[in-house]
N, C-alpha and C positions, 0 to 999 in steps of 0.2 A: 769436725772445730764445734769441740767444748762451748762453752756458755760460760762467759766468763760472769761473776755476778758483781756487781758493782757493787761498791757500798753506800748507800744516802747518810749525807751528814742531819740529823736530827739537829732544831735549835735550842737552844738553851730556854730550858724552863719558864726564865724569867720578861722571857720574850716570847712565850705562848702565850693566847687569851684564856682572862680568869676561867674562862667555863670549860675550856683545855685544860687545863690544869687540873680543875677540879676534876673529872673525867678520867684522865688519867691515874690520877693516884686513888680515887673511886675504885681501878679498874687493881689495881696494885692489891688494896685489902681486899678482894674481890680476889684474886688471885690467893693471900696467903690465911686467906680463910677455906681453903684448900677446891675454888672455886663449885664454893654452896654455893647457889641461889637460894633463895626466901629471906634476902637481906641486905638488899639493894640498895633500899632507900637509908636506912644506914649509914652503908658504906657510905652513899654521895655525901649526908652529913656530915659525914667525919670530916673525909676526904675538904670540905668548902671549910670547916671551923677549921685546918688542920694549917691551911693555904691562906686566907686570911689571917688567922694568925700568924704566919710568918711575913707576911706580907705585910702585918703591921708595925710589926720587929724590924724589917729593914727602912720601912719608912722613919721608924725614930731613931735608928739611929743614923741613917742619912740625916734628919734633923738637926742630931747634936755633928756632927760635925761641920756643919754646913756653919751654926752658928758660931763656932769654933774660928773657922775661919771671918768668920764677921765682927768678930772678937773683935777690936784693935789692945796690943800690946802693952800690955804693963798698966788694966783698967784696975787689978784687984774683982773681976769678975768671975765667977765662977759655976760652969755651965755644969748641971746633969742633967741626966736622962731623967723622961717623962716617967713618968709614974705607970703602968697600967698592967 
């Protein structure tokens, strides 16, 4: 009787711990470079920067959305995203 492969559902990257998201992105960068060793630290630092920047942008967007929800209608208040 042949074994059946079962697909394991991967968790959404946003729900993974920060270090795991960085680890996965660093590995992607390593693979993109053709699996060449010697730049592991560069891959990690670049992945860390990318993940942190994406997280900050998501937080900024969420902050603007929350501000819009909490602003009473017809107040004449203009909400703009934070510069960053």
